[in-house]
C-alpha positions as CSV (number, residue, x, y, z in Angstrom):
1,X,26.5,11.0,6.5
2,X,24.9,9.9,3.2
3,X,22.9,6.7,3.3
4,X,24.2,3.9,1.2
5,X,20.8,2.5,0.4
6,X,17.5,3.9,-0.9
7,X,14.1,2.9,0.3
8,X,11.3,2.0,-2.2
9,X,7.9,0.4,-2.1
10,X,5.0,-0.4,-4.5
11,X,1.5,0.7,-3.7
12,X,-2.0,1.3,-5.0
13,X,-3.4,4.8,-4.4
14,X,-7.1,5.9,-4.5
15,X,-8.0,8.8,-6.8
16,X,-7.2,12.1,-5.2
17,X,-10.7,13.0,-4.0
18,X,-11.2,9.6,-2.5
19,X,-7.7,9.8,-0.8
20,X,-8.7,13.1,0.7
21,X,-11.9,11.6,2.1
22,X,-10.0,8.7,3.6
23,X,-7.3,11.1,4.9
24,X,-10.1,12.8,6.9
25,X,-10.6,9.5,8.8
26,X,-6.8,9.4,9.5
27,X,-7.0,13.0,10.7
28,X,-10.0,12.1,12.9
29,X,-8.1,9.3,14.5
30,X,-5.1,11.6,15.1
31,X,-7.3,14.3,16.6
32,X,-9.2,11.8,18.8
33,X,-6.2,10.0,20.1
34,X,-3.1,12.2,19.5
35,X,-1.3,9.5,17.6
36,X,-0.2,11.0,14.3
37,X,2.4,8.6,12.7
38,X,-0.1,7.2,10.2
39,X,-0.5,10.8,8.7
40,X,3.0,10.7,7.2
41,X,2.7,8.4,4.1
42,X,0.1,9.1,1.4
43,X,-3.2,7.1,1.6
44,X,-2.4,3.8,0.0
45,X,-2.8,0.0,-0.1
46,X,0.6,-1.7,-0.1
47,X,1.4,-3.9,-3.1
48,X,5.0,-4.6,-2.0
49,X,6.4,-3.7,1.4
50,X,9.2,-1.2,1.7
51,X,12.6,-2.5,0.6
52,X,16.1,-1.2,0.2
53,X,18.2,-1.0,-2.9
54,X,22.0,-0.1,-2.8
55,X,22.6,3.4,-4.1
56,X,25.1,2.2,-6.6
57,X,22.5,0.1,-8.4
58,X,19.4,2.2,-7.6
59,X,19.5,4.2,-10.9
60,X,19.6,0.9,-12.9
61,X,16.7,-0.5,-10.8
62,X,14.6,2.6,-11.6
63,X,15.4,2.4,-15.3
64,X,14.4,-1.3,-15.4
65,X,11.0,-0.4,-14.1
66,X,10.0,0.9,-17.5
67,X,9.7,-2.7,-18.7
68,X,7.2,-3.4,-15.9
69,X,5.0,-0.7,-17.5
70,X,4.5,-3.0,-20.5
71,X,3.4,-5.8,-18.2
72,X,1.1,-3.5,-16.2
73,X,-0.6,-2.3,-19.4
74,X,-1.7,-5.9,-20.1
75,X,-3.4,-6.1,-16.6
76,X,-7.1,-5.1,-16.2
77,X,-8.2,-2.5,-13.8
78,X,-10.7,-3.6,-11.1
79,X,-12.8,-2.3,-8.3
80,X,-11.6,-2.2,-4.7
81,X,-14.2,-2.2,-1.9
82,X,-13.5,-0.8,1.5
83,X,-15.6,-1.8,4.6
84,X,-15.3,-1.1,8.3
85,X,-12.2,-1.3,10.4
86,X,-9.7,-4.0,11.3
87,X,-6.8,-4.4,13.7
88,X,-3.4,-6.0,13.8
89,X,-2.8,-6.8,17.5
90,X,0.9,-6.7,17.5
91,X,2.0,-6.3,21.1
92,X,4.8,-3.8,20.1
93,X,3.2,-2.0,17.1
94,X,-0.6,-2.4,17.1
95,X,-2.4,-1.1,14.0
96,X,-5.9,0.2,13.1
97,X,-6.9,0.0,9.4
98,X,-9.8,0.2,6.9
99,X,-10.6,-3.2,5.6
100,X,-10.1,-4.0,1.9
101,X,-12.7,-6.7,1.1
102,X,-11.6,-10.0,-0.4
103,X,-10.8,-9.4,-4.0
104,X,-9.7,-12.2,-6.3
105,X,-8.6,-9.8,-9.1
106,X,-6.3,-7.9,-6.7
107,X,-4.8,-11.1,-5.5
108,X,-4.2,-12.4,-9.0
109,X,-2.6,-9.1,-10.0
110,X,-0.3,-9.2,-6.9
111,X,0.7,-12.8,-7.6
112,X,1.6,-12.0,-11.2
113,X,3.4,-8.8,-10.1
114,X,5.5,-10.8,-7.5
115,X,6.3,-13.5,-10.0
116,X,7.5,-10.9,-12.5
117,X,9.6,-9.2,-9.9
118,X,11.2,-12.5,-8.9
119,X,11.9,-13.6,-12.5
120,X,12.8,-10.4,-14.3
121,X,14.4,-8.2,-11.6
122,X,16.4,-10.8,-9.5
123,X,14.3,-9.8,-6.5
124,X,14.3,-11.8,-3.3
125,X,10.7,-11.4,-2.0
126,X,9.7,-13.3,1.1
127,X,6.6,-15.4,0.7
128,X,4.0,-14.4,3.3
129,X,0.3,-13.8,3.6
130,X,-1.1,-10.6,2.2
131,X,-3.7,-8.6,4.0
132,X,-4.5,-5.4,1.9
133,X,-5.7,-2.5,4.0
134,X,-5.5,1.3,4.4
135,X,-3.7,2.2,7.7
136,X,-5.3,5.0,9.8
137,X,-3.3,4.4,13.0
138,X,0.1,2.7,13.8
139,X,3.6,3.1,15.2
140,X,2.9,5.6,17.9
141,X,-0.1,3.8,19.5
142,X,0.9,2.6,22.9
143,X,-0.1,-1.1,23.5
144,X,-1.9,-0.1,26.7
145,X,-4.1,2.4,24.7
146,X,-4.9,-0.1,22.0
147,X,-7.8,-2.1,23.7
148,X,-10.0,1.0,24.1
149,X,-9.2,2.2,20.6
150,X,-10.1,-1.2,19.3
151,X,-13.4,-1.1,21.2
152,X,-14.2,2.3,19.8
153,X,-13.3,1.4,16.1
154,X,-15.1,-2.0,16.3
155,X,-18.3,-0.1,16.7
156,X,-17.7,2.4,13.8
157,X,-18.8,1.7,10.2
158,X,-17.2,2.6,6.9
159,X,-18.1,1.7,3.4
160,X,-16.6,3.1,0.2
161,X,-14.6,2.0,-2.8
162,X,-12.8,3.0,-6.0
163,X,-11.6,1.6,-9.3
164,X,-7.9,0.6,-9.2
165,X,-6.5,1.8,-12.5
166,X,-2.8,1.9,-11.7
167,X,-0.1,1.0,-9.2
168,X,2.9,3.1,-8.2
169,X,6.6,2.9,-7.3
170,X,7.5,5.1,-4.4
171,X,10.9,6.3,-3.3
172,X,11.7,7.7,0.1
173,X,13.7,10.9,-0.2
174,X,14.8,11.0,3.4
175,X,11.8,13.0,4.5
176,X,8.8,11.5,2.8
177,X,7.6,9.2,0.0
178,X,7.4,10.5,-3.6
179,X,5.9,8.7,-6.6
180,X,8.6,8.1,-9.2
181,X,6.7,5.7,-11.6
182,X,3.1,5.2,-12.4
183,X,2.0,1.8,-13.9
184,X,-1.4,2.3,-15.6
185,X,-3.6,-0.8,-16.0
186,X,-5.9,-1.3,-19.0
187,X,-9.7,-1.1,-18.8
188,X,-12.1,-3.5,-17.1
189,X,-12.2,-7.1,-18.5
190,X,-12.5,-10.7,-17.3
191,X,-8.9,-12.1,-17.2
192,X,-5.6,-10.9,-15.8
193,X,-2.4,-11.8,-17.5
194,X,-0.1,-13.6,-15.0
195,X,3.3,-13.4,-16.5
């Protein structure tokens, strides 16, 4: 039976060489603990959580994304710093991730992006806190295994970073995520355009 809705999300992605290095950490987690669900999506930082669009309007939604490209081209690229590991201690679905350090430019870009999506694309986006991160383990971690995984990863160190020069629209094809639009940002500068 064909699904009546298509799943999308917006994300930041590190450059390919950096993504491969981070993916090695995900592989290490999967090999150490035999929990592999985090290997499925590409290495990313979520900009907008996955959302569904009805198939009858999905092509129109995708076409309208080209106007978002003009807005993105006015936004400045910025550095993203990654440091050590963090944890979401959800009792049903605990999660291990690489921390994204606090980043005012990322937050301003995201606020402007969400405002634009709400105003120009008739998008109902829930208002909730934003904790950018790169997931290395989730979904198949049993809650009873999480305490000793947390103890292990609390002792580990990680430090890296990359310049964020674009964000992406992903579409789920039923098997995996594929990039369908890239939204390049302009070069480094002081201010971000909000609207």
